[in-house]
C-alpha positions as CSV (number, residue, x, y, z in Angstrom):
1,M,9.9,34.3,82.4
2,T,11.7,32.2,79.8
3,D,10.5,28.8,78.7
4,T,13.7,26.8,78.0
5,T,12.2,23.4,77.3
6,T,12.0,21.1,74.4
7,P,8.8,19.1,75.0
8,S,8.7,15.4,75.7
9,G,7.2,13.0,73.1
10,L,5.0,10.1,74.0
11,F,7.5,7.4,74.8
12,V,7.5,4.0,73.1
13,D,9.3,1.1,74.7
14,V,9.1,-2.7,74.6
15,L,6.3,-2.7,77.1
16,S,4.0,-0.2,75.3
17,G,3.5,3.0,77.2
18,A,6.5,2.4,79.5
19,H,4.8,0.7,82.4
20,S,6.7,-1.1,85.0
21,W,5.7,-3.9,87.3
22,S,4.5,-3.7,90.8
23,A,5.9,-5.5,93.8
24,V,4.5,-9.0,94.2
25,S,1.4,-9.2,96.4
26,D,1.7,-12.3,98.7
27,I,-2.0,-13.3,98.8
28,T,-1.3,-16.2,101.1
29,A,0.2,-13.9,103.7
30,Q,-3.0,-11.7,103.5
31,N,-5.7,-14.4,103.8
32,R,-4.0,-17.7,104.2
33,A,-5.1,-18.9,100.8
34,R,-3.1,-21.8,99.4
35,T,-3.7,-23.9,96.2
36,G,-2.6,-27.3,95.0
37,I,-3.2,-26.5,91.3
38,A,-3.1,-23.4,89.0
39,P,-5.6,-20.7,90.0
40,A,-8.0,-18.9,87.6
41,L,-8.2,-15.1,87.3
42,V,-11.0,-13.0,85.9
43,R,-12.2,-9.4,86.2
44,F,-15.9,-8.9,86.9
45,R,-17.5,-5.5,87.4
46,G,-14.2,-3.8,87.9
47,L,-12.9,-6.3,90.5
48,L,-10.4,-9.2,90.2
49,Y,-11.6,-12.6,91.2
50,L,-9.0,-15.3,91.9
51,F,-10.4,-18.8,92.1
52,H,-8.3,-21.5,93.7
53,Q,-8.6,-25.0,95.3
54,D,-7.4,-26.4,98.6
55,V,-4.1,-28.2,98.9
56,S,-5.5,-31.1,101.0
57,D,-9.0,-31.2,99.5
58,R,-8.7,-30.0,95.9
59,G,-12.5,-30.4,95.4
60,T,-13.1,-27.4,97.6
61,V,-13.2,-24.1,95.6
62,H,-12.4,-20.7,97.2
63,Y,-12.1,-17.3,95.7
64,C,-10.8,-13.9,96.9
65,V,-11.4,-10.4,95.4
66,S,-9.2,-7.4,94.8
67,Q,-9.8,-3.9,93.4
68,D,-6.2,-3.0,92.8
69,G,-4.4,-6.3,92.4
70,S,-2.4,-5.7,95.6
71,H,-4.8,-5.9,98.4
72,W,-7.0,-9.0,98.5
73,S,-10.1,-9.9,100.5
74,Q,-10.4,-12.8,102.8
75,R,-11.0,-16.0,100.9
76,V,-14.6,-17.1,100.4
77,N,-15.4,-20.8,100.4
78,L,-17.7,-21.3,97.4
79,T,-18.2,-25.0,98.3
80,L,-19.8,-23.9,101.6
81,R,-22.0,-21.4,99.9
82,S,-23.1,-23.9,97.3
83,H,-22.6,-27.4,98.4
84,A,-22.6,-28.8,94.9
85,V,-19.5,-26.9,93.9
86,R,-16.8,-29.5,94.2
87,A,-14.3,-29.5,91.3
88,A,-12.1,-32.4,90.0
89,A,-9.6,-30.0,88.3
90,E,-9.0,-26.4,87.4
91,V,-12.2,-24.2,87.2
92,A,-12.9,-22.0,84.2
93,P,-14.6,-18.5,84.9
94,V,-16.1,-16.3,82.2
95,V,-18.2,-13.1,82.2
96,F,-21.3,-13.4,80.1
97,R,-24.2,-10.9,79.9
98,D,-22.9,-9.1,83.0
99,E,-22.9,-12.2,85.1
100,L,-19.9,-14.2,86.3
101,Y,-20.1,-17.9,85.4
102,L,-17.9,-20.7,86.8
103,F,-17.6,-24.0,84.9
104,F,-15.9,-27.1,86.4
105,R,-15.8,-30.9,86.2
106,D,-17.5,-32.6,89.1
107,A,-15.3,-34.0,91.8
108,V,-17.4,-37.2,92.2
109,D,-18.1,-37.7,88.5
110,P,-15.3,-35.9,86.6
111,A,-17.0,-36.5,83.2
112,L,-19.9,-34.3,84.4
113,I,-19.8,-30.6,83.5
114,K,-21.4,-28.2,86.1
115,V,-21.9,-24.5,86.2
116,C,-23.0,-21.8,88.6
117,H,-23.2,-18.0,88.3
118,T,-23.5,-14.8,90.2
119,R,-24.9,-11.3,89.4
120,D,-23.1,-9.5,92.2
121,G,-20.2,-11.7,93.3
122,Q,-22.0,-12.4,96.6
123,E,-25.0,-14.6,96.0
124,W,-24.4,-17.6,93.8
125,S,-27.0,-19.6,91.8
126,P,-27.6,-23.3,92.4
127,V,-25.2,-25.6,90.5
128,T,-26.6,-26.8,87.2
129,P,-25.2,-30.0,85.6
130,F,-25.0,-30.4,81.8
131,A,-27.8,-32.9,81.3
132,L,-27.6,-33.3,77.5
133,E,-26.8,-36.7,76.2
134,G,-23.2,-36.7,75.1
135,A,-22.3,-33.7,77.2
136,R,-19.6,-35.5,79.1
137,C,-16.0,-34.4,79.1
138,S,-12.5,-35.8,79.6
139,S,-10.8,-32.3,79.7
140,R,-11.4,-29.0,81.4
141,P,-14.4,-27.2,79.9
142,L,-13.4,-23.9,78.1
143,P,-16.1,-21.2,77.8
144,M,-16.2,-18.6,75.0
145,E,-18.8,-16.0,74.1
146,Y,-19.6,-15.9,70.4
147,R,-22.4,-14.0,68.6
148,G,-24.4,-13.5,71.8
149,S,-24.2,-17.2,72.9
150,L,-22.0,-19.0,75.3
151,F,-20.0,-21.9,73.9
152,V,-18.3,-24.4,76.1
153,F,-15.7,-26.6,74.3
154,Y,-14.1,-29.8,75.7
155,R,-12.7,-33.2,74.8
156,A,-15.5,-35.7,75.0
157,D,-15.6,-38.6,77.4
158,S,-16.5,-41.1,74.6
159,G,-15.0,-43.8,72.6
160,T,-13.6,-41.3,70.1
161,R,-12.6,-38.6,72.7
162,G,-13.0,-35.8,70.1
163,L,-14.1,-32.2,70.1
164,V,-17.6,-31.3,71.4
165,A,-19.2,-28.1,72.5
166,C,-22.4,-27.2,74.4
167,V,-24.2,-23.9,73.6
168,S,-26.6,-21.7,75.5
169,G,-28.1,-18.4,74.5
170,T,-29.0,-17.5,78.1
171,G,-26.3,-19.2,80.2
172,A,-29.0,-21.1,81.9
173,D,-30.5,-23.6,79.3
174,W,-27.8,-25.9,77.9
175,D,-29.9,-27.4,75.2
176,T,-27.6,-27.5,72.2
177,L,-24.8,-29.9,71.6
178,V,-22.3,-29.4,68.7
179,N,-20.5,-32.7,68.2
180,L,-17.4,-32.3,66.0
181,E,-15.8,-35.7,66.8
182,H,-16.3,-36.9,63.2
183,M,-14.1,-34.0,62.1
184,T,-11.4,-34.1,64.7
185,G,-11.1,-37.8,65.6
186,T,-9.4,-38.3,68.9
187,I,-7.6,-35.2,70.3
188,V,-4.6,-35.2,72.6
189,D,-5.7,-32.6,75.1
190,E,-8.2,-29.7,75.7
191,P,-9.1,-27.6,72.6
192,V,-8.2,-23.9,72.2
193,P,-11.1,-21.7,71.1
194,V,-10.8,-18.1,70.0
195,V,-12.9,-15.5,68.2
196,H,-11.2,-13.8,65.3
197,G,-13.4,-11.0,63.8
198,D,-16.8,-12.6,62.9
199,R,-15.3,-16.1,62.9
200,M,-14.8,-18.7,65.6
201,V,-11.7,-20.9,65.3
202,V,-10.8,-23.9,67.5
203,A,-7.3,-25.4,67.5
204,F,-6.6,-29.0,68.6
205,R,-3.9,-31.6,68.5
206,P,-4.9,-34.8,66.8
207,A,-3.9,-38.0,68.5
208,Q,-2.6,-39.6,65.3
209,S,-0.2,-36.6,64.9
210,P,0.2,-34.9,68.3
211,S,3.1,-32.7,67.2
212,A,0.8,-30.9,64.7
213,V,-2.0,-28.4,65.4
214,L,-5.1,-28.4,63.2
215,T,-8.1,-26.0,63.2
216,L,-11.8,-26.0,62.7
217,A,-13.7,-22.7,61.8
218,S,-17.2,-21.5,61.8
219,D,-18.9,-18.3,60.8
220,D,-22.1,-18.9,62.7
221,G,-21.3,-21.5,65.4
222,T,-23.4,-24.1,63.6
223,A,-21.7,-24.9,60.3
224,W,-18.1,-26.0,60.7
225,R,-15.3,-26.5,58.2
226,Y,-11.7,-27.5,58.3
227,G,-9.2,-24.7,58.7
228,G,-5.5,-24.8,58.0
229,T,-2.7,-26.5,59.9
230,I,-1.0,-24.1,62.3
231,T,2.3,-26.0,62.4
232,T,4.6,-27.2,59.7
233,T,7.0,-30.1,59.5
234,S,9.9,-27.7,60.5
235,F,7.9,-26.0,63.2
236,D,6.0,-28.8,65.0
237,T,4.9,-28.4,68.6
238,A,5.4,-30.2,72.0
239,T,2.4,-28.4,73.6
240,R,-1.1,-27.2,73.0
241,P,-1.0,-23.7,71.4
242,A,-2.2,-20.3,72.8
243,M,-4.2,-18.1,70.4
244,I,-5.1,-14.5,70.3
245,S,-6.6,-12.0,67.7
246,H,-4.8,-8.7,67.2
247,W,-4.9,-6.0,64.5
248,G,-6.6,-8.3,61.9
249,L,-4.3,-11.3,62.4
250,L,-4.8,-14.4,64.4
251,Y,-1.6,-15.5,66.2
252,A,-0.8,-19.0,67.5
253,F,2.0,-19.5,70.0
254,Y,3.5,-22.9,70.9
255,V,6.7,-24.6,72.1
256,D,9.0,-26.3,69.5
257,Y,8.9,-30.1,69.3
258,V,12.5,-30.5,68.2
259,D,14.2,-27.7,70.0
260,E,12.1,-28.0,73.1
261,G,12.0,-24.7,74.9
262,A,12.1,-22.5,71.8
263,L,8.9,-20.4,71.5
264,L,7.3,-20.4,68.0
265,V,4.6,-18.3,66.4
266,S,2.6,-18.4,63.2
267,H,-0.3,-16.2,62.0
268,S,-3.3,-16.1,59.8
269,A,-5.5,-13.3,58.4
270,D,-8.6,-15.5,58.1
271,G,-8.0,-18.3,60.6
272,L,-7.8,-20.8,57.8
273,S,-4.4,-20.2,56.0
274,W,-1.4,-20.0,58.2
275,Y,2.0,-18.3,57.5
276,G,5.0,-16.8,59.0
277,W,6.3,-19.7,61.1
278,R,9.2,-18.5,63.1
279,S,11.0,-18.6,66.4
280,I,10.1,-15.7,68.7
281,N,13.6,-14.3,69.0
282,G,16.0,-17.1,70.1
283,H,16.3,-15.6,73.6
284,N,12.6,-16.2,74.4
285,R,12.4,-19.8,75.7
286,S,10.0,-21.7,77.9
287,R,8.9,-25.3,78.7
288,E,5.2,-24.5,78.6
289,T,2.7,-22.7,76.5
290,P,3.1,-18.9,76.8
291,V,0.2,-16.6,77.6
292,P,-0.5,-13.9,75.1
293,A,-2.4,-10.6,75.9
294,V,-3.3,-7.4,74.2
295,W,-3.1,-4.2,76.1
296,D,-2.9,-0.6,74.8
297,D,-2.9,-1.9,71.3
298,R,0.3,-3.9,71.9
299,L,0.7,-7.7,71.8
300,L,2.5,-9.1,74.8
301,L,3.7,-12.6,75.5
302,F,4.1,-13.8,79.1
303,F,6.0,-17.0,79.9
304,R,8.1,-18.8,82.5
305,D,11.8,-19.0,81.8
306,E,13.2,-22.2,80.5
307,A,16.4,-22.1,82.5
308,E,14.8,-20.6,85.7
309,P,11.2,-21.9,85.6
310,G,10.1,-19.8,88.5
311,H,11.1,-16.6,86.7
312,V,8.4,-14.7,84.8
313,N,9.3,-13.0,81.5
314,V,7.5,-10.8,79.0
315,C,8.3,-9.9,75.4
316,T,6.4,-7.8,72.9
317,K,6.0,-7.7,69.1
318,N,7.5,-4.8,67.3
319,D,6.0,-3.1,64.3
320,H,7.9,-5.2,61.8
321,D,6.6,-8.6,62.5
322,S,9.6,-9.5,64.7
323,W,9.8,-9.8,68.5
324,H,11.9,-8.1,71.1
325,R,14.1,-10.0,73.5
326,Y,12.2,-10.7,76.7
327,T,12.2,-8.5,79.8
328,S,12.5,-10.3,83.1
329,I,9.7,-9.2,85.4
330,S,11.2,-11.4,88.2
331,A,14.4,-9.4,88.0
332,R,12.3,-6.4,89.1
333,N,9.9,-7.8,91.6
334,H,11.2,-11.3,92.4
335,A,8.1,-13.1,91.2
336,D,8.6,-16.8,91.5
337,A,5.9,-18.9,89.8
338,N,5.1,-22.6,90.3
339,G,2.8,-23.3,87.3
340,A,0.8,-21.7,84.6
341,L,0.4,-17.9,84.6
342,Q,-3.1,-16.3,84.7
343,V,-3.2,-12.9,82.9
344,V,-6.0,-10.4,82.6
345,A,-5.4,-7.4,80.3
346,D,-8.2,-4.9,79.8
347,E,-9.0,-1.2,80.2
348,F,-8.0,-1.4,83.9
349,G,-4.5,-2.6,83.1
350,I,-2.6,-5.9,83.2
351,D,-2.8,-8.2,86.2
352,V,-1.0,-11.5,86.6
353,G,-1.9,-14.2,89.2
354,Y,-0.2,-17.5,89.8
355,R,0.7,-20.3,92.2
356,S,3.9,-19.3,93.8
357,T,6.9,-21.4,95.0
358,A,6.4,-20.0,98.5
359,Y,4.6,-22.0,101.2
360,D,6.0,-25.4,99.9
361,G,5.0,-24.4,96.4
362,N,1.4,-23.8,97.2
363,G,1.3,-20.1,97.8
364,L,-0.8,-17.6,95.9
365,A,0.6,-14.4,94.5
366,A,-0.1,-11.6,92.0
367,F,1.4,-8.5,90.5
368,H,0.3,-5.9,88.0
369,A,1.6,-3.3,85.5
370,T,2.0,0.2,86.8
371,G,2.9,3.5,85.2
372,P,6.1,5.4,86.1
373,Q,6.0,7.0,89.5
374,P,6.4,10.7,88.8
375,W,6.9,12.2,92.3
376,S,9.4,12.0,95.2
377,I,9.0,10.8,98.8
378,R,8.5,13.7,101.1
379,L,10.6,13.7,104.2
380,S,9.0,14.5,107.6
381,D,11.9,16.8,108.6
382,V,14.9,17.3,106.2
383,P,17.3,18.8,108.7
384,D,16.7,15.9,111.1
385,A,17.2,13.4,108.3
386,V,20.5,15.0,107.2
387,D,21.7,15.3,110.7
388,A,21.0,11.6,111.3
389,V,23.5,10.7,108.6
390,S,26.6,9.5,110.4
391,T,29.7,11.5,109.4
392,T,32.1,8.8,110.6
393,S,30.6,5.4,110.3
394,G,30.4,5.0,106.5
395,V,30.5,1.4,105.2
396,V,32.8,0.4,102.3
397,K,31.0,-1.7,99.6
398,Q,31.7,-2.8,96.1
399,C,29.8,-3.5,92.9
400,V,30.8,-4.7,89.5
401,V,31.2,-2.1,86.8
402,G,33.3,-4.0,84.3
403,D,36.8,-4.0,82.8
404,L,38.2,-0.7,81.5
405,P,41.4,-0.3,79.6
406,R,44.5,0.7,81.5
407,G,45.4,4.4,81.4
408,T,41.8,5.3,80.5
409,D,40.6,8.9,80.7
410,D,37.3,7.7,82.1
411,S,36.1,9.3,85.4
412,I,33.0,8.8,87.4
413,R,30.8,11.9,87.7
414,S,27.7,10.7,89.6
415,M,26.4,7.7,91.4
416,V,22.6,7.6,91.5
417,P,20.8,4.8,93.5
418,Y,17.6,3.5,92.0
419,R,15.9,0.3,93.3
420,D,18.3,-2.6,92.7
421,W,20.8,-0.6,90.7
422,F,23.3,2.2,90.7
423,L,23.3,4.5,87.7
424,V,26.9,5.5,87.4
425,L,27.5,8.4,85.1
426,R,30.9,8.1,83.5
427,D,32.9,10.8,81.6
428,R,34.9,9.2,78.9
429,G,37.4,11.9,78.0
430,P,37.7,14.4,75.2
431,E,35.5,14.0,72.1
432,T,33.8,10.9,73.5
433,L,30.2,10.5,74.6
434,G,29.8,9.8,78.3
435,V,27.9,6.7,79.4
436,V,25.5,5.6,82.1
437,D,26.6,2.3,83.6
438,I,23.7,0.2,85.0
439,V,25.3,-1.4,88.0
440,D,23.6,-4.1,90.1
441,R,23.8,-3.1,93.8
442,E,23.7,-6.6,95.3
443,Q,24.5,-9.3,92.7
444,H,28.0,-9.3,91.2
445,R,26.9,-9.1,87.6
446,E,28.8,-7.0,85.0
447,A,27.2,-3.6,84.3
448,R,25.6,-2.6,81.1
449,A,26.5,0.8,79.5
450,V,24.1,3.2,77.8
451,A,25.7,6.1,75.8
452,L,24.5,9.7,76.6
453,P,22.5,11.2,73.8
454,E,24.1,14.6,73.1
455,D,26.8,15.0,70.4
456,G,29.0,17.8,71.4
457,L,27.5,17.8,74.9
458,D,29.4,14.7,76.0
459,H,30.3,15.3,79.7
460,P,27.8,14.3,82.4
461,G,27.6,16.0,85.8
462,G,25.9,15.3,89.2
463,C,22.4,13.8,88.8
464,Q,19.3,13.1,90.8
465,S,16.4,10.8,90.4
466,I,12.8,11.5,91.3
467,G,10.3,8.7,91.4
468,D,11.0,6.6,88.3
469,F,12.7,9.4,86.4
470,L,16.4,10.6,86.2
471,A,17.6,14.2,85.5
472,V,21.0,14.2,83.8
473,P,23.1,17.4,83.1
474,V,25.4,17.2,80.1
475,R,27.9,19.9,78.9
476,S,30.6,20.5,76.4
477,E,34.2,20.4,77.3
478,H,35.0,23.2,74.8
479,T,32.0,25.5,74.8
480,H,29.9,27.2,77.4
481,D,26.9,25.1,76.5
482,G,24.8,22.6,78.4
483,C,21.3,21.1,78.9
484,V,19.4,18.7,81.1
485,R,18.0,15.5,79.8
486,F,15.6,13.1,81.4
487,Y,15.2,9.3,81.5
488,D,12.3,7.0,82.4
489,L,13.8,4.4,84.7
490,S,10.6,2.4,85.2
491,V,11.3,0.2,82.2
492,M,14.7,-1.0,83.5
493,S,15.3,-4.7,84.1
494,D,18.2,-7.1,83.8
495,T,17.9,-6.9,80.0
496,A,16.4,-3.4,79.3
497,G,18.0,0.0,80.0
498,P,16.5,3.4,80.8
499,L,14.4,5.2,78.2
500,L,15.4,8.6,77.1
501,L,12.6,11.1,77.0
502,D,12.4,13.9,74.4
503,L,12.1,16.4,77.1
504,R,15.2,18.7,77.2
505,V,15.9,21.9,79.2
506,D,18.4,24.0,77.3
507,L,20.5,26.2,79.6
508,G,22.9,28.2,77.3
509,M,25.7,27.6,79.8
510,A,27.8,24.7,81.1
511,V,26.3,22.8,84.0
512,D,28.0,20.8,86.7
513,A,25.1,19.3,88.7
514,V,21.3,19.2,88.9
515,G,18.7,18.5,91.6
516,I,15.0,17.9,91.1
517,T,12.0,17.6,93.5
518,D,8.3,18.2,93.3
519,I,6.2,21.0,94.9
520,G,2.4,21.5,95.3
521,A,-0.2,18.8,95.5
522,G,-3.0,17.2,93.5
523,E,-3.7,19.0,90.2
524,D,-1.0,21.6,91.1
525,Q,1.8,19.2,91.7
526,R,4.8,20.1,89.6
527,Y,8.6,20.0,89.5
528,L,11.4,22.3,90.7
529,L,14.8,21.9,89.0
530,A,18.0,23.3,90.4
531,V,21.0,23.8,88.1
532,Y,24.5,24.6,89.5
533,T,27.3,26.3,87.5
534,D,30.2,28.6,88.6
535,G,29.0,29.3,92.1
536,V,25.4,30.0,91.0
537,V,22.2,27.9,91.5
538,S,19.4,28.6,89.0
539,M,15.9,27.4,89.6
540,Y,13.4,26.2,87.0
541,E,9.8,25.3,87.6
542,S,7.5,23.1,85.5
543,N,3.9,23.2,84.7
544,P,1.8,20.7,86.7
545,V,2.2,17.5,84.6
546,P,4.6,14.5,84.8
547,L,8.0,14.5,83.0
548,N,6.8,12.0,80.4
549,D,3.8,14.2,79.5
550,P,4.3,15.8,76.1
551,R,3.0,19.1,77.6
552,C,5.8,19.3,80.2
553,R,7.7,22.6,80.1
554,F,10.3,24.2,82.5
555,T,10.4,28.0,83.0
556,F,13.3,29.9,84.6
557,R,12.4,31.4,88.0
558,F,15.5,32.9,89.7
559,S,19.3,32.5,90.3
560,C,21.2,33.0,93.5
561,P,24.8,32.6,94.7
562,A,26.0,29.4,96.3
563,T,29.6,30.3,97.0
564,V,30.3,28.2,100.1
565,R,33.2,25.9,99.6
566,P,33.3,23.2,98.5
567,R,31.2,23.6,95.4
568,P,28.7,20.8,95.0
569,D,29.9,17.9,92.8
570,A,26.4,16.5,93.2
571,M,23.3,17.9,94.7
572,A,19.7,17.0,95.6
573,L,16.5,18.9,96.1
574,L,14.2,17.6,98.8
575,T,10.7,18.6,99.8
576,D,9.4,18.1,103.3
577,A,6.0,17.3,104.6
578,R,5.2,21.0,105.1
579,G,6.1,21.8,101.5
580,D,9.4,23.5,102.2
581,V,12.2,22.9,99.7
582,W,15.8,22.1,100.7
583,L,19.0,21.7,98.7
584,V,21.7,19.2,99.8
585,G,25.2,19.8,98.3
586,L,27.8,17.0,98.3
587,G,31.2,18.2,97.5
588,S,35.0,17.7,98.0
589,Q,37.9,20.1,98.4
590,E,41.6,19.8,98.9
591,S,42.3,18.9,102.5
592,E,44.1,21.3,104.8
593,E,45.2,18.5,107.1
594,S,46.8,16.0,104.6
595,A,47.2,15.2,101.0
596,G,43.9,14.3,99.4
597,F,40.4,15.7,99.8
598,D,37.8,16.5,102.5
599,D,34.2,15.7,101.8
600,W,31.3,17.9,103.0
601,I,27.5,17.7,103.1
602,T,25.9,21.2,103.0
603,L,22.2,21.8,103.6
604,Y,20.5,24.9,102.3
605,R,17.0,26.1,102.8
606,I,15.4,27.6,99.7
607,D,13.2,30.7,99.9
608,R,11.3,30.5,96.6
609,T,9.5,33.8,97.3
610,A,12.6,35.8,97.9
611,G,14.7,33.8,95.5
612,R,17.6,33.0,97.8
613,L,19.5,30.1,99.5
614,T,20.3,30.1,103.2
615,I,22.9,27.8,104.7
616,W,21.3,25.6,107.4
617,S,24.1,23.2,108.3
618,R,27.5,22.0,107.1
619,D,29.2,18.8,108.1
620,R,32.4,16.9,107.1
621,L,31.9,13.3,106.2
622,R,34.9,10.9,106.6
623,T,35.0,8.5,103.7
624,R,36.6,5.1,104.1
625,A,38.7,3.2,101.6
626,P,40.0,-0.4,101.7
627,E,43.5,0.6,100.6
628,R,45.5,3.8,99.9
629,R,45.1,3.4,96.2
630,F,41.4,4.1,96.4
631,L,40.2,7.6,96.0
632,I,36.7,7.6,97.5
633,H,35.3,11.1,97.5
634,F,32.2,13.0,96.5
635,R,34.1,14.7,93.6
636,F,34.6,11.3,91.9
637,G,30.9,10.3,92.1
638,A,28.2,11.1,94.7
639,G,24.6,10.3,95.2
640,L,21.7,10.5,97.7
641,E,18.8,8.1,98.3
642,V,15.6,8.8,100.2
643,L,14.7,5.4,101.8
644,D,11.5,6.6,103.5
645,S,10.0,9.7,105.1
646,E,12.7,9.6,107.8
647,T,15.8,8.2,106.3
648,L,18.6,9.3,103.9
649,L,21.6,7.4,102.5
650,V,24.6,9.2,101.0
651,F,27.2,7.7,98.6
652,A,30.7,8.5,97.6
653,A,32.5,6.6,94.8
654,D,36.1,5.7,94.0
655,G,37.7,7.9,91.4
656,N,40.7,5.8,90.5
657,A,39.9,4.3,87.1
658,D,42.9,2.0,87.3
659,N,41.2,0.2,90.1
660,L,38.3,-0.6,87.7
661,S,40.8,-1.7,85.1
662,Q,42.4,-4.1,87.7
663,D,39.3,-6.0,88.9
664,G,36.2,-4.4,87.4
665,L,34.9,-3.5,90.9
666,L,33.7,-0.1,91.9
667,S,34.3,0.7,95.6
668,Y,32.2,3.2,97.4
669,T,31.3,4.4,100.8
670,E,27.7,4.4,102.0
671,F,26.6,6.8,104.8
672,G,23.4,6.4,106.8
673,P,22.1,6.6,110.3
674,P,24.3,4.8,112.8
675,G,23.7,1.1,113.1
């Protein structure tokens, strides 16, 4: 057997490791939890804990728990479990010495700091008030572990209203007060503590100059000195900063005071001297302090969009001290936030919780980062699913592709549905690289085009997606040469295109269409690739790893004739629940009844042991067009989508490029079950 594959490299994209974002988990729908203020999210012993407060009685504190970020427990009333837990404002959880601590300002006496803790997430300790003289606050208490002790920073409830911290080596005895008011004077809002290497740094905004951010630093938690000024005259701030340590640098993020909405960043090697003041790419804008996180050695910045405050965006720093343009998470999963984001990034992944705009703006929701889905949906019965596709009741729809020059040589070769988009493969004529148009299926926004990668192999053919990956055949117009390339689609958004993998299957022959599915299960799950050219289908099988794994290889298995007319302009491989593999061919041929083309869907059963195809069924589909000038047929662009284990949709596109030149709209017919 011949290995024909160039291996895939580890792929690098703007979201480090090419993860995508899960659907939004509507926590309120699961357990009726609602909140009147921002929740607090923390991971403890592998579980996510989301603390929130009632809408009508904000003093009452609840929490719910999740293992995967999608399925949440019933809410637990912490106030009922421990009657002294009644909070005046947002609570602050932290994990210290393998216990979960919760700090809050008392609802009756908001200047009083209280704390309770749990070892197992079930039984909670009695509430302990901070009894030290001077341990009274006028801001949320912010806990931070440093050198084996727990520090709680806050703005004092005193005449000065400056920076103060309480310290405990055990989490139980709060017997040390660190009063820094003589160094800070009055501060505007709550302080921002962070640990950077062996040093603790606390940022604050002084009342006498609230557009500036100053710092204090300590190497032991006892002796403190003045640090540098994070902001400059040209880069003042309108909000408190967010700070994070990453790869030997301490970063501070904030919103510009003059150009309110612009996100700014500066950095420091030692937490004392600050440099590099700049805008984080002019496209990244927000009205509130962003939330930084480090995951998989990458620095990410989450923020709510300035123009659409409910939309959640993320951007990342590249390797050259500049920042990528943001990716809209909401464009993928429709997250709609009503307040500050809560982000947990650790060895388990990235989880985001927030107060949502649903339920009168008081809902609770969450989502998380996921890796690309490598495998396909398995149909219960492929012949039944194909037979259920109506051959006569196709629906004509339109989507925006964009303006093309009159008289263009462009032609559409394939139309692959993927989530909210169509991936339209377009042949651009001789000596010109083909492109992938990323077309929004529902919203009429102009498509974005991504050039195909192969010089010399510039003509795409019929494609198929599997999970979050796309298999694309490319061939030369002049030579008998071709290959199959693969894209990771999981990174796509309104602003980011598909990611080309290094994986390449060289065929040594021109190729018109490919199909891909998976076979096996568990550790033996692998891919089966079908390649069509000149009346022959060739089958290739991979080793049992995902397409984005650098070890992925494809090996030739067998070839067999597929001479039934019409030839497939596009095809798809499908695996059923029993593990049997089927091939669906979508093709057009000149009509015997009238001028034009007839469109056929042909189903083959694949016998992998004998190495042959057997025709199972063959049906003519009658495409529809709004006017005679439209040429909607499989030969001008076809695609197939598996909606669920029972249902297929089939698509045929308009091949008249002058129609695109006229109004930028691509017309197509969608076939599915009747009704």
